[in-house]
Each structure stands twice: as C-alpha cells, then as structure tokens.
N, C-alpha and C positions, 0 to 999 in steps of 0.2 A: 504494499499498501504506500505506495511514494510518490512525491508530488516535487516538482524539478525546484523545488524547496528546501527541501531540505538541506540541501546545500547549496544549492543553484538558483532557484528561482529567487529568493529574497534578493539576492546578489543583484541577478540579472535585471531584477524590475528597479532596483535602486539607481544600477548602473544606466539604464534606457529611459529613466523617466521623463527626460526632456523629449527624447524623441517620440516617446508615448504621448506626451502632451500635445505635441506639434501634431501627430496624425490624428487625436482627439478631436481637434480644431478644425480639421480639413475633411473629417468622416463621421456620421453618427454612432459607426464601430470600428473600435482600432483592434485591430488583428496582430497577432503575433507567431511567430513559427521558431521553434526552436528543435534542434539536434546535438546530442552530447554523447559522451562515452565516459563510464566509469569504471575504474578497475575493479572494485568490489562494490556491490549493491548493499549499503546500508540503510534502513528505515526506523527511526525510531530507535535508534540502538539495536536491531536485529538484523543480523545477517541473511540476506536471501540469494544470492548470487555474484556471481564476478564475471568482466568481461562482459560489459553491459551495453548496449548502445540504445539509446533512448530518442523520442520524439514526441515533444507537444504542440498544441494548436490551442492559443489563447485568444478570447476576445472579452472587450470591456466596452462598456456604454456608459458615458455619463448620463445620470438620471437628474441631477442637480447640482448646485455649488459643492453641496456638501455629500450625497451620495453617488457610489457607481457600482454597477452590475458588472460581474465577472463570471466568467466559464471558461471551460478547459476539457480537453481530450488529453491524456498522458499514455504514452505506451512505452513499454523498455523489455527488453528480452536478453539473455545470455547468451554469449557465443563460445562458451566452455564447453566442453564435450562431456563433462564429468557431471554437468546436472543439466536438468531442462527447467528452464523458468521462462516463463513470458506474463506479463501482467497489463491489464488496460485499464485505465481509472477515468472517470468521466464526471465531472462536478461543476458547482456553480456557488457563487457568495454573492453577499451583498454587503458592501464598505461604506460605513457612514462614520463623517468626520466629526465627532460630537466636541470640538476644541480642546477638550483635557486629553483626549488619545482618539485613535481611530479605532471603531468598534467594526468587528467582521464575523458574521454569521453564515455559515453554509451547510451543503449537504455532498458528500463523495460516493460514487458505487465503486467498487472493484472487482473487477474480474481476473479470475487466476486460471490461465488456461492450463499449466500443468500442476495445477494445486498450489495452496498456500506454502507449502513445506516444497514443492517443488518435485519432479518426476513424479508425478499423479498423486501423490500424498497430500492430506489435509483437504478444508474446505476449498470449493470453486469461486466464493463469493464472498462479500461481506459490504457493508455499507455503513456510515456516520454521520451524524450530527456533529457541528465542530462551531466554537467561537473562539473568537481572539481580540485581544486590545494592544495597541502599539503606541507606543509614546516615547518620543527624545526626551532623555533624561539627561541634562548635564551634557558632556560632549558624546553621549554614547546613547545608540538605538537599542528600548526594550520592547521584548515581545511576548506575552504570555497567552497559550493556547491552552482549550480544554476540546478533547475530543471523545464522544460517546459510539463505542463500537455498537451496534443493532444486533448484529451476529451473536456476539459473545455476552452481551451486557456486562463490558467491562468499559473502562474510561482511560484516558492518558491524559498528562497534565505536561506541559513543557514551558519554559521560562530560557529566552534566549537574549543574549546582547551582541550587538555587532557595533563596530565603528568602522568608518572609511577614512583613509589617507589619501588627498590627491597628490600623484606623483608628478603628472604633467597635464595638459589638456585634452588629454585622450586616455589616459591610463591612472586607475586608482588602485590602492591596495585595502582590501576589506578583511577585517579579522572579524572571527563570530566565534561565539562559546554559547553553547547551548548545555541543559542536563531535562532528563525526561523522567516522568515518575508514572507506575503504574497503579492504578484505582481497579481494585478488586482482581487482579489478575489478567491484566491485558498483554495477552501472547507471553506469557512468561515462562508455560512450560508446555510439553506436549507429549501426548500419548504416541503407541508406535505407529500409529496410521497420520501422524501429523495435525492431528486436531488439538486445540487450546485446552487445557485442564488446570491452568494456572488459575488460583484463588488468593493470592497474597497482594498486598498493596505494598508497594518495595520501588525504590529507584533501580530505573532502569541502564540508564549511562549517563556519559557526558562525552560531547563531540566538540574538536575543537578545528576550526576552517580557517585557511588562509586563501583567498579568492584575489585573482588578479584581472578585474573587467578591462577591456580594452577597447575602446571605440574604433570601429572600423570605418566607420561612415556614421552619417545623419540617422540612418535606422538599422546598422548592423553593429552586434557588441560579440566581442569574443572573449570568453573568461574561462581560463585554465584555473585548477585549483588544488589544494594539498589538502587531507584533511586526516584526524587521528581520534578515532571511536574507542572509549573506554568502557567496558560492558560494567554495569553495576550488578547487585545482587539479581535482579529480575532478569537478565541477558547472557550472565558469566556461562549458565549450564547450557542454554540454547546455543550459543554463539562457538564455544569450546565442542559441541559434539559436532561441528561441521568443520574442524580443522581440515581434515582430508578433502576437504571440496574447496578449501579458500579461506576459510573463516578464521576467527582467532579470538580470543578474548579481549586483547587490545590489538590494535591495527591501525597502519598508517596506508592510506590509499589515496588515490588523485583521480583525477578526470577533467573534461574541458566541455565547454559547452557552445555553440554558434547560434545567437538569436536574433531574428531579422524582426523589425516593426513595421507596420502598414498602416 
C-alpha cells in the first residue's frame, strides 16, 4: 500500500509547487505523471519487494482559495525474479487550508495482484480512510497522519518532519524524518498464508530520507533519493523474515523519480 509518498510524493509536490500553480492557472485540472525506481520497496516501515518500477498519474482541481480536490492512480511492480509483487492504488482526497494548518481527508483502495505478502500469499485488496494535518513550525514542515484500514480494522499513525535547503535556482536538498505507530496490530504479524494476525499497538519504524529535487524545466523534476529504514518492534520480525528476498531489520536503499506536470 504505497504512495509516491512515503518517500517521494511529498518531496516531488514541494519541488514542483510553482509548476503546479502555473498549470492550475491555465487549466481547470492540473495533471502530473511520475515514473520511478526504488531499490527496495518499503511502505510504512514494512518491506514488500525490491527492484521496483512505479508509475503515478495525479490530478488536482482548485475548488476555492482554500480547497483542492486531488486524485491519483499508482502502480508498482518488482523486477526481482525471487519474488512476485504488483500493486495498484486508486485514491482521492480533499485538502483544506484552515490557516493554522492544511487539513486533508481521503480514501484509498489498494489491489494486490500477487497477494499482500507477494507470491500469491495474503489478501488481494484493502482500503482505508485517512486524515492528515500539515503545518510549518519554525524552520521545518510537520505532518501528522492517521489512517484506518477497513480490511483488518486497525490503524496507522505517523509524524513526519522535513526541511528543504536551496542549493541553487534549480536544485534543493530535502531532509525528512518519519516515525510510524501501529494501533491495534496494523500489519505487525502474519500467519503462514500471509494474512495479518497482529493485535499489538507498537512503534513500527523510523525512516530517514535525503532527496535532491532537480528542476529540469518549468514542468519536469528529477528527484534521486537515499533512505534508511529502521524497524521498530512492529516490523522487526516481519522484515527479518524476508532477508533472503532482500529485506532487513535496518536497511539503506535508494531510488529516483521523474515527474512532469501539465
């Protein structure tokens, strides 16, 4: 259950904000296309696969000075012969600038072509409602997210902090740290068939990311990144169980994404 997010979407949106504003001004709907590569595919601290190619189509429409409607379709698949994993996410959200913070509420449906655990194991779908609040606090941006999974009746919480440093007119360095928490067993343990049996409320992980958005033109941005995932109690057992496939308790990985805004 991934969004270019977790590592790249927030960074890419920030890096191309001016381009999106220009696109929105000339068209009732702003569109964006992203193609990316991830050496390891972690989502909310949980390893799924490696050597992944991903593609994202996004759309946004400004409804008022304070409200924006967003939609996305995201697909990723592993190119590693040791495991089979494919995923399609379709979602929509509504963002509202409340002054004190930007509030977002949305829904996402996830379809797992090869099962949630890959190689045909685990559930084939899931869906969630989520809310988030984002605010600039001093020199950093802070985002808090809460997502409730309807398939397993468990929730995930995350707090993330990021800071952008301008290198020149076209390039920035973005540093981000995020910590996740499982409420009631959010994919923290699995049975022999790949289905979630977790029940505990526990910290899942801490993720550190450094990305380098490079504006290639007014509409295109290239963003390489490097990230480090540190498993918490809610991820250690599941991640180390897949060491033979490429996962680990703590792991350094990297990727790159190219985004175009229309």
